[in-house]
N, C-alpha and C positions, 0 to 999 in steps of 0.2 A: 728279840725272839731266836729261838732255837732253830735252825736246819736241819738238824741232824733226826733222823730217824733209825728204825732198827733195821729198813732194807732199803738196801742201791741198789743200783743198775749197775752190771760189770763191765767195764772195759779195758781195753787190751789197747797199748801202741804201739802203731806201726814200725817197726824196723826200720824201714825204707825212709820215709816222709818225718816220723815221729809225732803223725795226729793220733788224738786218742778218737779210738772207736767202739759200738756199742757190740757186745759178743751176744747178746740175747737172753744172757744169765741175769737172775736175780740172787744176790748176797742177803741173807738174812743175820741179824745180831743171834745167835741161840737163846742170848739170858732177855733179850726184846727189850735190851735199852738203847736209848736213841744217841748210837757209837759212829753212825755211817752217813757219809756223805752222799747227796745224791746220786754222785756218779764216783764208783772206788776203780782207779788202776790197779788191777791186779798182776801185768805182765804184760808180756812183749809178745805180737803176732802179725799179721800183714793185713791192713786194708782190703778191702776189695777190690780196690783198682790193681795194687801190687801183686796178690796174691792170684789174681787172673795172669799178670805176666808170667809169674815166677810157672806158672801150670802152663805156661806157655813153652816154656823151656829158657826165658831170660835171667840171666842176674845183675842186679843192679849194683852200679857202681854207687855207693854214697858219699862225696867228699866231707870230708870232716878238718877242722883246723886244729893241728896238733900243739898249737902255744894252749889254745882255751880248751880242747881235750883234756881228761885224765890220765893217768897213766898205765900204760897196756901194762897188762898181766906180765908175769915171767915167760911163756911160751911166745911175748909178743903181739898178741890179738889184747885190742881191745873191747870193752864192755860196751852192752847198747846204751846204757846208762851214762858212760863214763865220754861217750859219743860227743862233740857239740859239731852238728850239723850246719853245715856251710850255706844247703839251700839246693847246691848242683846234685843233681843226679843224669846216671846214663844206664841205659839197659842194653848190655849184648848179650847174644845168644851164648849158650853155656859152651858151645862147640868153639867158637869165635872167643872165649874169653879162655880158655883152655890153649889156645895157639897162641894168644897175645902175653899171656902170663904162666910163670913158672911157679906157681903157686900151687896146690893142692887145693882141690873145692869139694866140699860133698855135696853128693846126689841130690840133697836136699835143701841144701844151703843156696837161701833168696838174694840174699847181699853180701856185700863185702864194703869195708870202709877204705877209703883211698885217701889220700896225702892230697893236697891243692896243687894242683901242675897236670892230671894225669886223664883228667875229663881234657881239658882243653889239649893237651898234646892227641890226644885218641879223634878228638874233630879235627886236629891239624891232620889226620893221617888218610880221615875221608875227604876232606877238602880235596887233599894233594892226589889221591887215587879217583875223585872227581875230573880228573883235569887232562 
């Protein structure tokens, strides 16, 4: 039995957690051919949880394994589809991020990909400050 249809529910993939979420849009094959799956991921975005954090002024640090990730672009940036996420996340206020890292970040940029060990180092800084 063919599970394809001429309509599909559009989804985006969260930049931070990598989970697909519904956008609320419906896609239609203009030729009315059964070419679409039930759900179709068309791009990147932020799920509701991570969008709220971004709106509240947080930047997500997403740990990625450089051995399993694709090669960065010539400017050194890793594309979302190339990033192999390890599952470790941290959220920093945008002002704190600017003080800790000497990397420029755009006003609307919601996340950055970091190498393994960066989040642990930040956690140790927090633990030592609490002592």
